[in-house]
mmCIF file of the N, C-alpha and C atoms, coordinates in Angstrom:
data_MODEL
# 
_entry.id   MODEL 
# 
loop_
_atom_site.group_PDB 
_atom_site.id 
_atom_site.type_symbol 
_atom_site.label_atom_id 
_atom_site.label_alt_id 
_atom_site.label_comp_id 
_atom_site.label_asym_id 
_atom_site.label_entity_id 
_atom_site.label_seq_id 
_atom_site.pdbx_PDB_ins_code 
_atom_site.Cartn_x 
_atom_site.Cartn_y 
_atom_site.Cartn_z 
_atom_site.occupancy 
_atom_site.B_iso_or_equiv 
_atom_site.pdbx_formal_charge 
_atom_site.auth_seq_id 
_atom_site.auth_comp_id 
_atom_site.auth_asym_id 
_atom_site.auth_atom_id 
_atom_site.pdbx_PDB_model_num 
ATOM 1   N N  . MET A 1 1  ? 12.815 108.526 79.372 1.00 0.00 ? 1  MET A N  1 
ATOM 2   C CA . MET A 1 1  ? 11.967 107.825 78.439 1.00 0.00 ? 1  MET A CA 1 
ATOM 3   C C  . MET A 1 1  ? 10.553 107.687 79.006 1.00 0.00 ? 1  MET A C  1 
ATOM 4   N N  . ASP A 1 2  ? 10.466 107.432 80.297 1.00 0.00 ? 2  ASP A N  1 
ATOM 5   C CA . ASP A 1 2  ? 9.139  107.303 80.900 1.00 0.00 ? 2  ASP A CA 1 
ATOM 6   C C  . ASP A 1 2  ? 8.340  108.597 80.802 1.00 0.00 ? 2  ASP A C  1 
ATOM 7   N N  . ALA A 1 3  ? 9.035  109.716 80.760 1.00 0.00 ? 3  ALA A N  1 
ATOM 8   C CA . ALA A 1 3  ? 8.356  111.003 80.680 1.00 0.00 ? 3  ALA A CA 1 
ATOM 9   C C  . ALA A 1 3  ? 7.908  111.328 79.259 1.00 0.00 ? 3  ALA A C  1 
ATOM 10  N N  . GLY A 1 4  ? 8.301  110.523 78.273 1.00 0.00 ? 4  GLY A N  1 
ATOM 11  C CA . GLY A 1 4  ? 7.888  110.756 76.903 1.00 0.00 ? 4  GLY A CA 1 
ATOM 12  C C  . GLY A 1 4  ? 8.724  111.767 76.153 1.00 0.00 ? 4  GLY A C  1 
ATOM 13  N N  . ASP A 1 5  ? 9.956  111.953 76.560 1.00 0.00 ? 5  ASP A N  1 
ATOM 14  C CA . ASP A 1 5  ? 10.850 112.904 75.883 1.00 0.00 ? 5  ASP A CA 1 
ATOM 15  C C  . ASP A 1 5  ? 11.024 112.476 74.421 1.00 0.00 ? 5  ASP A C  1 
ATOM 16  N N  . PRO A 1 6  ? 10.679 113.327 73.460 1.00 0.00 ? 6  PRO A N  1 
ATOM 17  C CA . PRO A 1 6  ? 10.766 112.945 72.049 1.00 0.00 ? 6  PRO A CA 1 
ATOM 18  C C  . PRO A 1 6  ? 12.199 112.685 71.568 1.00 0.00 ? 6  PRO A C  1 
ATOM 19  N N  . ASN A 1 7  ? 13.194 113.193 72.288 1.00 0.00 ? 7  ASN A N  1 
ATOM 20  C CA . ASN A 1 7  ? 14.583 112.975 71.886 1.00 0.00 ? 7  ASN A CA 1 
ATOM 21  C C  . ASN A 1 7  ? 15.034 111.537 72.088 1.00 0.00 ? 7  ASN A C  1 
ATOM 22  N N  . VAL A 1 8  ? 14.341 110.793 72.924 1.00 0.00 ? 8  VAL A N  1 
ATOM 23  C CA . VAL A 1 8  ? 14.723 109.403 73.184 1.00 0.00 ? 8  VAL A CA 1 
ATOM 24  C C  . VAL A 1 8  ? 13.578 108.425 72.938 1.00 0.00 ? 8  VAL A C  1 
ATOM 25  N N  . SER A 1 9  ? 12.514 108.874 72.328 1.00 0.00 ? 9  SER A N  1 
ATOM 26  C CA . SER A 1 9  ? 11.335 108.025 72.151 1.00 0.00 ? 9  SER A CA 1 
ATOM 27  C C  . SER A 1 9  ? 11.619 106.774 71.318 1.00 0.00 ? 9  SER A C  1 
ATOM 28  N N  . GLU A 1 10 ? 12.523 106.859 70.361 1.00 0.00 ? 10 GLU A N  1 
ATOM 29  C CA . GLU A 1 10 ? 12.844 105.690 69.533 1.00 0.00 ? 10 GLU A CA 1 
ATOM 30  C C  . GLU A 1 10 ? 13.501 104.572 70.345 1.00 0.00 ? 10 GLU A C  1 
ATOM 31  N N  . LEU A 1 11 ? 14.163 104.933 71.429 1.00 0.00 ? 11 LEU A N  1 
ATOM 32  C CA . LEU A 1 11 ? 14.828 103.921 72.251 1.00 0.00 ? 11 LEU A CA 1 
ATOM 33  C C  . LEU A 1 11 ? 13.845 102.960 72.899 1.00 0.00 ? 11 LEU A C  1 
ATOM 34  N N  . THR A 1 12 ? 12.605 103.365 73.049 1.00 0.00 ? 12 THR A N  1 
ATOM 35  C CA . THR A 1 12 ? 11.613 102.475 73.653 1.00 0.00 ? 12 THR A CA 1 
ATOM 36  C C  . THR A 1 12 ? 11.248 101.318 72.732 1.00 0.00 ? 12 THR A C  1 
ATOM 37  N N  . HIS A 1 13 ? 11.617 101.392 71.476 1.00 0.00 ? 13 HIS A N  1 
ATOM 38  C CA . HIS A 1 13 ? 11.306 100.338 70.514 1.00 0.00 ? 13 HIS A CA 1 
ATOM 39  C C  . HIS A 1 13 ? 12.395 99.272  70.446 1.00 0.00 ? 13 HIS A C  1 
ATOM 40  N N  . ILE A 1 14 ? 13.492 99.485  71.121 1.00 0.00 ? 14 ILE A N  1 
ATOM 41  C CA . ILE A 1 14 ? 14.603 98.536  71.109 1.00 0.00 ? 14 ILE A CA 1 
ATOM 42  C C  . ILE A 1 14 ? 14.414 97.548  72.255 1.00 0.00 ? 14 ILE A C  1 
ATOM 43  N N  . HIS A 1 15 ? 14.344 96.259  71.920 1.00 0.00 ? 15 HIS A N  1 
ATOM 44  C CA . HIS A 1 15 ? 14.107 95.246  72.942 1.00 0.00 ? 15 HIS A CA 1 
ATOM 45  C C  . HIS A 1 15 ? 15.226 94.214  73.023 1.00 0.00 ? 15 HIS A C  1 
ATOM 46  N N  . ASN A 1 16 ? 15.971 94.035  71.968 1.00 0.00 ? 16 ASN A N  1 
ATOM 47  C CA . ASN A 1 16 ? 17.036 93.037  71.946 1.00 0.00 ? 16 ASN A CA 1 
ATOM 48  C C  . ASN A 1 16 ? 18.349 93.772  71.745 1.00 0.00 ? 16 ASN A C  1 
ATOM 49  N N  . VAL A 1 17 ? 19.131 93.916  72.807 1.00 0.00 ? 17 VAL A N  1 
ATOM 50  C CA . VAL A 1 17 ? 20.348 94.720  72.771 1.00 0.00 ? 17 VAL A CA 1 
ATOM 51  C C  . VAL A 1 17 ? 21.529 93.898  73.265 1.00 0.00 ? 17 VAL A C  1 
ATOM 52  N N  . GLU A 1 18 ? 22.633 94.037  72.599 1.00 0.00 ? 18 GLU A N  1 
ATOM 53  C CA . GLU A 1 18 ? 23.883 93.433  73.057 1.00 0.00 ? 18 GLU A CA 1 
ATOM 54  C C  . GLU A 1 18 ? 24.929 94.535  73.097 1.00 0.00 ? 18 GLU A C  1 
ATOM 55  N N  . TYR A 1 19 ? 25.574 94.686  74.234 1.00 0.00 ? 19 TYR A N  1 
ATOM 56  C CA . TYR A 1 19 ? 26.626 95.682  74.391 1.00 0.00 ? 19 TYR A CA 1 
ATOM 57  C C  . TYR A 1 19 ? 27.979 94.999  74.268 1.00 0.00 ? 19 TYR A C  1 
ATOM 58  N N  . VAL A 1 20 ? 28.897 95.654  73.573 1.00 0.00 ? 20 VAL A N  1 
ATOM 59  C CA . VAL A 1 20 ? 30.259 95.151  73.414 1.00 0.00 ? 20 VAL A CA 1 
ATOM 60  C C  . VAL A 1 20 ? 31.188 96.202  73.992 1.00 0.00 ? 20 VAL A C  1 
ATOM 61  N N  . ASP A 1 21 ? 31.990 95.801  74.961 1.00 0.00 ? 21 ASP A N  1 
ATOM 62  C CA . ASP A 1 21 ? 32.938 96.728  75.572 1.00 0.00 ? 21 ASP A CA 1 
ATOM 63  C C  . ASP A 1 21 ? 34.266 96.684  74.841 1.00 0.00 ? 21 ASP A C  1 
ATOM 64  N N  . LEU A 1 22 ? 34.721 97.849  74.435 1.00 0.00 ? 22 LEU A N  1 
ATOM 65  C CA . LEU A 1 22 ? 36.057 98.000  73.883 1.00 0.00 ? 22 LEU A CA 1 
ATOM 66  C C  . LEU A 1 22 ? 36.819 98.930  74.822 1.00 0.00 ? 22 LEU A C  1 
ATOM 67  N N  . PRO A 1 23 ? 37.930 98.494  75.390 1.00 0.00 ? 23 PRO A N  1 
ATOM 68  C CA . PRO A 1 23 ? 38.655 99.324  76.348 1.00 0.00 ? 23 PRO A CA 1 
ATOM 69  C C  . PRO A 1 23 ? 39.436 100.443 75.649 1.00 0.00 ? 23 PRO A C  1 
ATOM 70  N N  . THR A 1 24 ? 38.694 101.440 75.146 1.00 0.00 ? 24 THR A N  1 
ATOM 71  C CA . THR A 1 24 ? 39.335 102.459 74.319 1.00 0.00 ? 24 THR A CA 1 
ATOM 72  C C  . THR A 1 24 ? 39.096 103.884 74.769 1.00 0.00 ? 24 THR A C  1 
ATOM 73  N N  . GLY A 1 25 ? 38.203 104.112 75.689 1.00 0.00 ? 25 GLY A N  1 
ATOM 74  C CA . GLY A 1 25 ? 37.840 105.481 75.990 1.00 0.00 ? 25 GLY A CA 1 
ATOM 75  C C  . GLY A 1 25 ? 36.692 105.919 75.101 1.00 0.00 ? 25 GLY A C  1 
ATOM 76  N N  . HIS A 1 26 ? 36.658 107.200 74.742 1.00 0.00 ? 26 HIS A N  1 
ATOM 77  C CA . HIS A 1 26 ? 35.497 107.744 74.037 1.00 0.00 ? 26 HIS A CA 1 
ATOM 78  C C  . HIS A 1 26 ? 35.489 107.528 72.530 1.00 0.00 ? 26 HIS A C  1 
ATOM 79  N N  . TRP A 1 27 ? 36.635 107.393 71.897 1.00 0.00 ? 27 TRP A N  1 
ATOM 80  C CA . TRP A 1 27 ? 36.663 107.419 70.438 1.00 0.00 ? 27 TRP A CA 1 
ATOM 81  C C  . TRP A 1 27 ? 37.320 106.180 69.859 1.00 0.00 ? 27 TRP A C  1 
ATOM 82  N N  . PRO A 1 28 ? 36.654 105.004 69.928 1.00 0.00 ? 28 PRO A N  1 
ATOM 83  C CA . PRO A 1 28 ? 37.276 103.783 69.405 1.00 0.00 ? 28 PRO A CA 1 
ATOM 84  C C  . PRO A 1 28 ? 37.530 103.832 67.905 1.00 0.00 ? 28 PRO A C  1 
ATOM 85  N N  . GLN A 1 29 ? 36.776 104.657 67.171 1.00 0.00 ? 29 GLN A N  1 
ATOM 86  C CA . GLN A 1 29 ? 37.013 104.758 65.727 1.00 0.00 ? 29 GLN A CA 1 
ATOM 87  C C  . GLN A 1 29 ? 38.376 105.365 65.426 1.00 0.00 ? 29 GLN A C  1 
ATOM 88  N N  . PHE A 1 30 ? 38.959 106.071 66.393 1.00 0.00 ? 30 PHE A N  1 
ATOM 89  C CA . PHE A 1 30 ? 40.294 106.646 66.212 1.00 0.00 ? 30 PHE A CA 1 
ATOM 90  C C  . PHE A 1 30 ? 41.377 105.834 66.910 1.00 0.00 ? 30 PHE A C  1 
ATOM 91  N N  . THR A 1 31 ? 41.055 105.295 68.106 1.00 0.00 ? 31 THR A N  1 
ATOM 92  C CA . THR A 1 31 ? 42.084 104.631 68.893 1.00 0.00 ? 31 THR A CA 1 
ATOM 93  C C  . THR A 1 31 ? 42.209 103.144 68.597 1.00 0.00 ? 31 THR A C  1 
ATOM 94  N N  . ARG A 1 32 ? 41.111 102.481 68.209 1.00 0.00 ? 32 ARG A N  1 
ATOM 95  C CA . ARG A 1 32 ? 41.148 101.046 67.916 1.00 0.00 ? 32 ARG A CA 1 
ATOM 96  C C  . ARG A 1 32 ? 40.215 100.726 66.747 1.00 0.00 ? 32 ARG A C  1 
ATOM 97  N N  . PRO A 1 33 ? 40.456 101.288 65.578 1.00 0.00 ? 33 PRO A N  1 
ATOM 98  C CA . PRO A 1 33 ? 39.522 101.100 64.463 1.00 0.00 ? 33 PRO A CA 1 
ATOM 99  C C  . PRO A 1 33 ? 39.374 99.645  64.025 1.00 0.00 ? 33 PRO A C  1 
ATOM 100 N N  . ALA A 1 34 ? 40.437 98.867  64.069 1.00 0.00 ? 34 ALA A N  1 
ATOM 101 C CA . ALA A 1 34 ? 40.332 97.470  63.650 1.00 0.00 ? 34 ALA A CA 1 
ATOM 102 C C  . ALA A 1 34 ? 39.449 96.679  64.612 1.00 0.00 ? 34 ALA A C  1 
ATOM 103 N N  . ASP A 1 35 ? 39.603 96.908  65.913 1.00 0.00 ? 35 ASP A N  1 
ATOM 104 C CA . ASP A 1 35 ? 38.764 96.224  66.898 1.00 0.00 ? 35 ASP A CA 1 
ATOM 105 C C  . ASP A 1 35 ? 37.304 96.639  66.767 1.00 0.00 ? 35 ASP A C  1 
ATOM 106 N N  . LEU A 1 36 ? 37.068 97.912  66.541 1.00 0.00 ? 36 LEU A N  1 
ATOM 107 C CA . LEU A 1 36 ? 35.702 98.400  66.375 1.00 0.00 ? 36 LEU A CA 1 
ATOM 108 C C  . LEU A 1 36 ? 35.059 97.787  65.137 1.00 0.00 ? 36 LEU A C  1 
ATOM 109 N N  . SER A 1 37 ? 35.765 97.788  64.026 1.00 0.00 ? 37 SER A N  1 
ATOM 110 C CA . SER A 1 37 ? 35.191 97.234  62.803 1.00 0.00 ? 37 SER A CA 1 
ATOM 111 C C  . SER A 1 37 ? 34.961 95.733  62.943 1.00 0.00 ? 37 SER A C  1 
ATOM 112 N N  . ALA A 1 38 ? 35.838 95.023  63.626 1.00 0.00 ? 38 ALA A N  1 
ATOM 113 C CA . ALA A 1 38 ? 35.635 93.584  63.849 1.00 0.00 ? 38 ALA A CA 1 
ATOM 114 C C  . ALA A 1 38 ? 34.374 93.340  64.704 1.00 0.00 ? 38 ALA A C  1 
ATOM 115 N N  . ALA A 1 39 ? 34.153 94.175  65.729 1.00 0.00 ? 39 ALA A N  1 
ATOM 116 C CA . ALA A 1 39 ? 32.970 94.028  66.562 1.00 0.00 ? 39 ALA A CA 1 
ATOM 117 C C  . ALA A 1 39 ? 31.703 94.317  65.774 1.00 0.00 ? 39 ALA A C  1 
ATOM 118 N N  . ILE A 1 40 ? 31.746 95.312  64.918 1.00 0.00 ? 40 ILE A N  1 
ATOM 119 C CA . ILE A 1 40 ? 30.572 95.633  64.087 1.00 0.00 ? 40 ILE A CA 1 
ATOM 120 C C  . ILE A 1 40 ? 30.275 94.499  63.115 1.00 0.00 ? 40 ILE A C  1 
ATOM 121 N N  . LEU A 1 41 ? 31.302 94.006  62.449 1.00 0.00 ? 41 LEU A N  1 
ATOM 122 C CA . LEU A 1 41 ? 31.088 92.908  61.495 1.00 0.00 ? 41 LEU A CA 1 
ATOM 123 C C  . LEU A 1 41 ? 30.601 91.638  62.188 1.00 0.00 ? 41 LEU A C  1 
ATOM 124 N N  . ALA A 1 42 ? 31.109 91.370  63.372 1.00 0.00 ? 42 ALA A N  1 
ATOM 125 C CA . ALA A 1 42 ? 30.641 90.195  64.124 1.00 0.00 ? 42 ALA A CA 1 
ATOM 126 C C  . ALA A 1 42 ? 29.176 90.339  64.485 1.00 0.00 ? 42 ALA A C  1 
ATOM 127 N N  . ALA A 1 43 ? 28.743 91.541  64.843 1.00 0.00 ? 43 ALA A N  1 
ATOM 128 C CA . ALA A 1 43 ? 27.343 91.770  65.184 1.00 0.00 ? 43 ALA A CA 1 
ATOM 129 C C  . ALA A 1 43 ? 26.445 91.612  63.968 1.00 0.00 ? 43 ALA A C  1 
ATOM 130 N N  . VAL A 1 44 ? 26.918 92.033  62.811 1.00 0.00 ? 44 VAL A N  1 
ATOM 131 C CA . VAL A 1 44 ? 26.118 91.907  61.587 1.00 0.00 ? 44 VAL A CA 1 
ATOM 132 C C  . VAL A 1 44 ? 25.934 90.437  61.215 1.00 0.00 ? 44 VAL A C  1 
ATOM 133 N N  . ASP A 1 45 ? 26.932 89.633  61.474 1.00 0.00 ? 45 ASP A N  1 
ATOM 134 C CA . ASP A 1 45 ? 26.851 88.214  61.140 1.00 0.00 ? 45 ASP A CA 1 
ATOM 135 C C  . ASP A 1 45 ? 25.899 87.443  62.040 1.00 0.00 ? 45 ASP A C  1 
ATOM 136 N N  . ARG A 1 46 ? 25.547 88.003  63.202 1.00 0.00 ? 46 ARG A N  1 
ATOM 137 C CA . ARG A 1 46 ? 24.636 87.283  64.117 1.00 0.00 ? 46 ARG A CA 1 
ATOM 138 C C  . ARG A 1 46 ? 23.222 87.392  63.713 1.00 0.00 ? 46 ARG A C  1 
# 
């Protein structure tokens, strides 16, 4: 990002980030869809 790579330039505009860990591996939409959707809905409500 510091080098100005256009593929990640939008990431420099994000300042308020919250990460949610789901112990699922790479594809939570397949392995834990209910947990993933609950985490997304909880984030929208904040």
